[in-house]
C-alpha positions as a printed NumPy array, in Angstrom:
array([[  0.062,   0.134,  -0.155],
       [  3.047,   2.697,   0.782],
       [  4.158,   1.609,  -2.442],
       [  1.201,   2.771,  -3.774],
       [  1.148,   5.928,  -2.369],
       [  4.12 ,   6.721,  -2.9  ],
       [  4.435,   6.154,  -7.05 ],
       [  1.224,   8.282,  -7.592],
       [  2.858,  11.011,  -5.   ],
       [  0.553,  11.195,  -2.398],
       [  2.159,  11.15 ,   1.105],
       [  0.939,  10.664,   4.529],
       [  2.061,  12.201,   8.037],
       [  3.585,   9.058,   9.72 ],
       [  2.731,  10.589,  12.885],
       [ -0.943,  10.118,  11.997],
       [ -0.177,   6.595,  10.865],
       [ -1.338,   3.777,  12.798],
       [ -0.603,  -0.236,  11.435],
       [ -0.975,  -3.574,  12.94 ],
       [ -4.662,  -2.736,  14.177],
       [ -7.46 ,  -5.238,  14.469],
       [ -9.692,  -3.339,  13.42 ],
       [-10.268,   0.644,  12.521],
       [-13.062,   2.92 ,  13.163],
       [-14.149,   4.311,   9.408],
       [-17.356,   6.824,   9.07 ],
       [-19.51 ,   5.305,  12.378],
       [-18.373,   1.517,  12.255],
       [-15.909,  -0.893,  12.939],
       [-13.792,  -2.295,  10.345],
       [-12.421,  -5.997,  10.927],
       [-10.371,  -7.773,   8.339],
       [-13.328, -10.144,   7.309],
       [-16.488,  -8.002,   8.232],
       [-17.828,  -5.001,   9.237],
       [-20.308,  -3.682,  12.252],
       [-21.982,  -0.826,  13.049],
       [-20.371,   0.913,  15.823],
       [-22.319,   1.231,  19.023],
       [-22.486,   4.919,  19.531],
       [-24.553,   5.101,  16.741],
       [-26.7  ,   2.641,  18.209],
       [-27.238,   4.355,  21.225],
       [-28.268,   7.664,  19.621],
       [-31.272,   5.732,  17.764],
       [-32.125,   3.886,  21.164],
       [-32.057,   7.517,  22.898],
       [-34.369,   9.246,  19.998],
       [-36.819,  11.205,  20.749],
       [-40.647,  10.364,  20.701],
       [-41.892,  10.698,  17.076],
       [-44.766,  13.474,  17.364],
       [-45.822,  13.607,  13.671],
       [-45.512,  11.853,  10.639],
       [-42.365,  13.757,   9.175],
       [-40.15 ,  12.935,  12.41 ],
       [-41.448,   9.059,  11.89 ],
       [-40.363,   8.855,   8.685],
       [-37.328,  10.538,   9.234],
       [-36.574,   8.037,  11.809],
       [-37.296,   5.523,   9.714],
       [-35.185,   6.653,   7.18 ],
       [-32.127,   6.574,   9.476],
       [-32.863,   3.34 ,  10.829],
       [-33.506,   1.521,   7.198],
       [-29.556,   2.459,   6.708],
       [-29.409,  -0.374,   9.67 ],
       [-30.867,  -2.975,   8.483],
       [-28.48 ,  -4.577,   7.395],
       [-26.74 ,  -4.577,  11.095],
       [-30.022,  -5.726,  13.274],
       [-31.037,  -9.122,  13.597],
       [-35.18 ,  -9.043,  13.249],
       [-35.01 ,  -5.538,  12.227],
       [-38.605,  -5.666,   9.986],
       [-40.318,  -7.388,  12.855],
       [-38.818,  -4.62 ,  15.395],
       [-39.467,  -1.663,  12.837],
       [-42.674,  -3.286,  11.941],
       [-45.482,  -1.137,  14.644],
       [-43.406,   2.302,  13.133],
       [-43.913,   1.136,  10.028],
       [-47.815,   0.767,  10.51 ],
       [-48.413,   4.443,  11.586],
       [-47.048,   5.682,   8.385]])
């Protein structure tokens, strides 16, 4: 990887680099060698989301929650009551 960066004249500051990590936090996801999972801090935000009072707020929450569909077991079952509200 470093050779490819050098070849394209891209340089990184060594003090900002980390090597030999088991996982990396990247845009709210934790990336491992063979899998990826959501950062639990992001899930906590959704758990603490205030009660939706309008149809627009429900739609907003559903759009946000839908992004995490592949990371939450039984997502469709969990979100079904809110979907019925729409």
